[in-house]
Backbone as CSV, one residue per row, in Angstrom:
resi,resn,N_x,N_y,N_z,CA_x,CA_y,CA_z,C_x,C_y,C_z
1,MET,-127.174,-190.742,169.671,-126.563,-191.351,168.494,-125.476,-190.427,167.940
2,VAL,-124.389,-190.994,167.559,-123.274,-190.254,166.992,-123.646,-189.818,165.576
3,GLU,-123.433,-188.553,165.243,-123.876,-188.054,163.945,-122.775,-187.483,163.060
4,LYS,-121.750,-186.929,163.628,-120.731,-186.271,162.815,-119.681,-187.267,162.339
5,GLU,-119.101,-186.967,161.173,-118.114,-187.860,160.573,-116.966,-188.194,161.514
6,ASN,-116.430,-187.171,162.197,-115.287,-187.411,163.077,-115.649,-188.301,164.259
7,ASP,-116.849,-188.125,164.805,-117.301,-188.972,165.912,-117.495,-190.411,165.443
8,ILE,-118.073,-190.561,164.255,-118.273,-191.893,163.683,-116.920,-192.555,163.439
9,SER,-115.975,-191.783,162.918,-114.626,-192.289,162.651,-113.982,-192.842,163.922
10,TYR,-114.151,-192.165,165.015,-113.597,-192.612,166.297,-114.176,-193.980,166.678
11,GLU,-115.478,-194.116,166.532,-116.146,-195.389,166.867,-115.723,-196.509,165.916
12,ILE,-115.550,-196.175,164.650,-115.112,-197.165,163.661,-113.723,-197.678,164.022
13,ARG,-112.830,-196.759,164.378,-111.470,-197.177,164.738,-111.488,-198.114,165.945
14,GLY,-112.297,-197.798,166.926,-112.411,-198.677,168.095,-112.904,-200.064,167.718
15,ALA,-113.900,-200.117,166.858,-114.434,-201.408,166.401,-113.392,-202.161,165.580
16,ALA,-112.630,-201.451,164.750,-111.593,-202.086,163.929,-110.510,-202.696,164.811
17,PHE,-110.110,-201.984,165.853,-109.103,-202.526,166.778,-109.632,-203.788,167.462
18,LYS,-110.903,-203.779,167.821,-111.494,-204.963,168.455,-111.468,-206.155,167.498
19,VAL,-111.874,-205.942,166.262,-111.877,-207.010,165.261,-110.456,-207.532,165.036
20,HIS,-109.510,-206.620,164.904,-108.123,-207.028,164.655,-107.553,-207.818,165.836
21,THR,-107.889,-207.402,167.050,-107.431,-208.117,168.241,-107.996,-209.535,168.263
22,GLU,-109.258,-209.665,167.904,-109.916,-210.983,167.909,-109.425,-211.894,166.789
23,LEU,-109.296,-211.352,165.579,-109.014,-212.187,164.405,-107.546,-212.212,163.992
24,GLY,-106.813,-211.125,164.271,-105.424,-211.048,163.836,-105.324,-210.813,162.341
25,PRO,-104.106,-210.713,161.831,-103.890,-210.469,160.404,-103.973,-211.759,159.587
26,GLY,-104.033,-211.593,158.260,-103.878,-212.737,157.360,-105.138,-213.348,156.801
27,LEU,-106.302,-212.796,157.115,-107.552,-213.344,156.592,-108.004,-212.554,155.364
28,LEU,-109.043,-213.041,154.715,-109.599,-212.366,153.550,-110.287,-211.062,153.960
29,GLU,-110.297,-210.112,153.043,-110.972,-208.839,153.292,-112.433,-209.034,153.665
30,SER,-113.086,-209.989,153.028,-114.514,-210.226,153.280,-114.775,-210.640,154.733
31,VAL,-113.839,-211.326,155.348,-113.977,-211.736,156.746,-113.960,-210.504,157.651
32,TYR,-113.006,-209.621,157.425,-112.915,-208.398,158.221,-114.123,-207.491,157.983
33,GLU,-114.599,-207.451,156.754,-115.776,-206.637,156.438,-116.990,-207.112,157.235
34,LYS,-117.208,-208.420,157.256,-118.353,-208.979,158.005,-118.225,-208.694,159.494
35,ALA,-117.037,-208.938,160.034,-116.838,-208.749,161.475,-116.963,-207.280,161.872
36,LEU,-116.362,-206.389,161.087,-116.442,-204.961,161.394,-117.880,-204.464,161.264
37,SER,-118.585,-204.903,160.253,-119.991,-204.517,160.085,-120.819,-204.968,161.281
38,TYR,-120.561,-206.171,161.749,-121.270,-206.704,162.924,-121.019,-205.816,164.141
39,GLU,-119.750,-205.484,164.390,-119.405,-204.644,165.544,-120.059,-203.264,165.446
40,LEU,-120.081,-202.692,164.259,-120.686,-201.368,164.093,-122.197,-201.410,164.276
41,ARG,-122.819,-202.482,163.811,-124.276,-202.619,164.028,-124.584,-202.763,165.519
42,LEU,-123.724,-203.481,166.248,-123.904,-203.607,167.707,-123.867,-202.234,168.377
43,LYS,-123.102,-201.316,167.823,-122.992,-199.962,168.367,-124.161,-199.076,167.931
44,GLY,-125.060,-199.620,167.111,-126.244,-198.874,166.705,-126.126,-198.113,165.396
45,PHE,-125.068,-198.357,164.641,-124.892,-197.656,163.371,-125.677,-198.322,162.251
46,ASP,-126.079,-197.506,161.290,-126.663,-198.014,160.048,-125.493,-198.369,159.141
47,VAL,-125.386,-199.636,158.779,-124.242,-200.134,158.015,-124.734,-200.746,156.710
48,LYS,-124.152,-200.276,155.615,-124.456,-200.843,154.301,-123.185,-201.444,153.734
49,ASN,-123.309,-202.642,153.158,-122.158,-203.340,152.614,-122.243,-203.450,151.101
50,GLN,-121.067,-203.404,150.471,-120.940,-203.600,149.029,-121.953,-202.748,148.259
51,LEU,-121.979,-201.490,148.600,-122.918,-200.536,148.008,-122.379,-200.034,146.672
52,GLY,-123.177,-200.171,145.635,-122.775,-199.708,144.314,-122.690,-198.196,144.242
53,VAL,-121.676,-197.718,143.543,-121.483,-196.277,143.349,-121.423,-196.003,141.856
54,PRO,-122.403,-195.286,141.330,-122.371,-194.985,139.896,-121.376,-193.863,139.589
55,MET,-120.957,-193.813,138.361,-120.117,-192.728,137.881,-120.989,-191.877,136.963
56,ILE,-120.858,-190.573,137.056,-121.599,-189.685,136.166,-120.604,-189.071,135.196
57,TYR,-120.867,-189.298,133.914,-120.003,-188.775,132.865,-120.897,-188.152,131.806
58,ALA,-120.611,-186.916,131.440,-121.424,-186.181,130.463,-122.898,-186.216,130.851
59,GLU,-123.141,-186.029,132.149,-124.490,-185.999,132.722,-125.241,-187.318,132.584
60,ILE,-124.519,-188.396,132.319,-125.146,-189.719,132.220,-124.641,-190.569,133.376
61,LYS,-125.571,-191.155,134.107,-125.241,-192.024,135.229,-124.896,-193.409,134.696
62,MET,-123.680,-193.871,135.021,-123.210,-195.168,134.514,-122.837,-196.076,135.669
63,ASP,-123.337,-197.298,135.637,-122.940,-198.292,136.623,-121.724,-199.009,136.059
64,VAL,-120.559,-198.734,136.675,-119.317,-199.302,136.158,-118.692,-200.306,137.129
65,GLY,-119.456,-200.709,138.126,-118.985,-201.762,139.018,-118.248,-201.298,140.258
66,PHE,-118.236,-199.979,140.546,-117.610,-199.518,141.781,-118.462,-199.958,142.960
67,ARG,-117.822,-200.478,144.011,-118.533,-200.926,145.199,-117.797,-200.468,146.451
68,LEU,-118.522,-199.763,147.316,-117.978,-199.388,148.618,-118.027,-200.622,149.509
69,ASP,-116.962,-200.870,150.267,-116.995,-202.001,151.186,-118.054,-201.781,152.259
70,ILE,-117.951,-200.642,152.963,-118.889,-200.334,154.047,-119.210,-198.842,154.013
71,LEU,-120.480,-198.508,154.197,-120.913,-197.123,154.379,-121.629,-197.049,155.721
72,VAL,-121.165,-196.152,156.586,-121.705,-196.031,157.942,-122.525,-194.751,158.062
73,ASN,-123.779,-194.917,158.475,-124.709,-193.800,158.673,-124.779,-192.867,157.465
74,ASP,-124.591,-193.419,156.285,-124.601,-192.644,155.046,-123.620,-191.477,155.063
75,LEU,-122.576,-191.576,155.902,-121.610,-190.487,156.027,-120.163,-190.906,155.818
76,VAL,-119.764,-192.050,156.336,-118.354,-192.446,156.330,-118.176,-193.743,155.541
77,ILE,-117.234,-193.706,154.604,-116.901,-194.888,153.799,-115.718,-195.595,154.449
78,ILE,-115.815,-196.915,154.529,-114.692,-197.726,154.991,-114.274,-198.625,153.843
79,GLU,-113.012,-198.542,153.497,-112.446,-199.427,152.479,-111.500,-200.382,153.195
80,ILE,-111.799,-201.677,153.092,-111.040,-202.708,153.810,-110.019,-203.338,152.881
81,LYS,-108.812,-203.484,153.395,-107.745,-204.176,152.665,-107.126,-205.225,153.578
82,SER,-106.566,-206.242,152.950,-105.756,-207.230,153.653,-104.573,-207.528,152.748
83,VAL,-103.652,-206.562,152.722,-102.508,-206.606,151.799,-101.205,-206.424,152.578
84,GLU,-100.108,-206.753,151.920,-98.789,-206.611,152.548,-98.542,-205.163,152.967
85,ALA,-98.883,-204.220,152.081,-98.721,-202.796,152.386,-99.701,-201.991,151.538
86,LEU,-100.216,-200.922,152.118,-101.078,-200.016,151.359,-100.222,-199.265,150.350
87,THR,-100.781,-199.057,149.169,-100.070,-198.313,148.135,-100.876,-197.079,147.755
88,ASP,-100.284,-196.263,146.919,-100.920,-195.032,146.469,-102.265,-195.304,145.796
89,ILE,-102.365,-196.409,145.079,-103.616,-196.723,144.375,-104.767,-196.978,145.353
90,HIS,-104.476,-197.528,146.520,-105.520,-197.744,147.532,-106.067,-196.405,148.024
91,HIS,-105.168,-195.454,148.251,-105.585,-194.113,148.689,-106.431,-193.431,147.608
92,LYS,-105.975,-193.542,146.364,-106.702,-192.920,145.243,-108.070,-193.553,145.052
93,GLN,-108.162,-194.861,145.235,-109.444,-195.560,145.101,-110.460,-195.000,146.093
94,LEU,-110.060,-194.867,147.346,-110.986,-194.349,148.357,-111.351,-192.894,148.073
95,LEU,-110.387,-192.084,147.677,-110.690,-190.686,147.358,-111.674,-190.602,146.190
96,THR,-111.515,-191.461,145.204,-112.451,-191.502,144.079,-113.850,-191.878,144.561
97,TYR,-113.954,-192.869,145.428,-115.260,-193.262,145.978,-115.899,-192.106,146.743
98,LEU,-115.087,-191.368,147.508,-115.613,-190.213,148.242,-116.173,-189.172,147.277
99,LYS,-115.425,-188.892,146.220,-115.873,-187.887,145.247,-117.131,-188.340,144.508
100,LEU,-117.147,-189.593,144.047,-118.301,-190.094,143.292,-119.570,-190.155,144.135
101,SER,-119.414,-190.442,145.420,-120.584,-190.573,146.296,-120.879,-189.282,147.053
102,ASP,-120.054,-188.254,146.843,-120.199,-186.965,147.513,-120.169,-187.099,149.036
103,LYS,-119.292,-187.962,149.520,-119.078,-188.124,150.962,-117.804,-187.384,151.340
104,LYS,-117.676,-187.046,152.618,-116.558,-186.221,153.057,-115.425,-186.993,153.719
105,LEU,-115.714,-188.154,154.308,-114.689,-188.855,155.076,-114.686,-190.342,154.776
106,GLY,-113.480,-190.868,154.629,-113.320,-192.299,154.438,-112.152,-192.818,155.254
107,LEU,-112.243,-194.078,155.648,-111.150,-194.734,156.354,-110.685,-195.919,155.523
108,LEU,-109.389,-195.970,155.298,-108.746,-197.074,154.603,-108.069,-197.908,155.680
109,ILE,-108.495,-199.166,155.831,-107.993,-200.007,156.909,-107.342,-201.256,156.329
110,ASN,-106.067,-201.451,156.647,-105.351,-202.656,156.231,-105.245,-203.600,157.428
111,PHE,-106.048,-204.660,157.408,-106.064,-205.610,158.515,-104.892,-206.587,158.474
112,ASN,-104.157,-206.636,157.378,-103.031,-207.568,157.272,-101.759,-206.921,157.818
113,SER,-101.817,-206.574,159.086,-100.714,-205.886,159.743,-100.632,-206.402,161.173
114,SER,-99.429,-206.421,161.721,-99.287,-206.891,163.098,-99.924,-205.905,164.076
115,SER,-100.012,-204.637,163.679,-100.649,-203.617,164.505,-101.456,-202.683,163.611
116,LEU,-102.669,-202.370,164.036,-103.504,-201.452,163.239,-103.114,-199.990,163.451
117,LYS,-102.293,-199.725,164.440,-101.957,-198.341,164.790,-101.579,-197.500,163.575
118,ASN,-100.750,-198.033,162.696,-100.326,-197.287,161.506,-100.988,-197.812,160.236
119,SER,-102.040,-198.586,160.386,-102.692,-199.209,159.234,-104.109,-198.708,158.993
120,ILE,-104.453,-197.617,159.644,-105.739,-196.961,159.404,-105.427,-195.569,158.867
121,VAL,-105.877,-195.316,157.647,-105.602,-194.038,156.995,-106.913,-193.289,156.804
122,ARG,-106.888,-192.037,157.197,-108.054,-191.164,157.063,-107.906,-190.372,155.769
123,ILE,-108.928,-190.442,154.924,-108.930,-189.715,153.649,-110.133,-188.768,153.668
124,VAL,-109.896,-187.498,153.332,-110.992,-186.525,153.356,-111.252,-185.937,151.986
125,ASN,-112.493,-185.549,151.789,-112.948,-184.907,150.570,-113.792,-183.695,150.977
126,LYS,-113.180,-182.521,150.980,-113.889,-181.282,151.324,-114.472,-181.298,152.732
127,LEU,-113.796,-181.870,153.705,-114.290,-181.897,155.089,-113.819,-180.665,155.824
């Protein structure tokens, strides 16, 4: 079983390319999330969807509605987008999720692209 973040990231990218090849661009984020989760489970990964992430402020845990799209093996966060172009706010959102959940690696994937080659962004937090 693959255990390290970088190894998991490699497998995630392969699964994302497969999903994109099958479905193409232009669908809802939820469609890509379901398909990618399915592919990752086929590979034997533990996949959690729409996982709540609390914020801690002044030592108080607050549920403020943050939700990770996908968490793989409790190590790698995947944030799925289906937008014209990724913006700075998308990168900041994933970095915030990494910090709040104390995870080290996240992948930001924009499926609304003719090619995924430049649409998968790796974001790290103390890796």
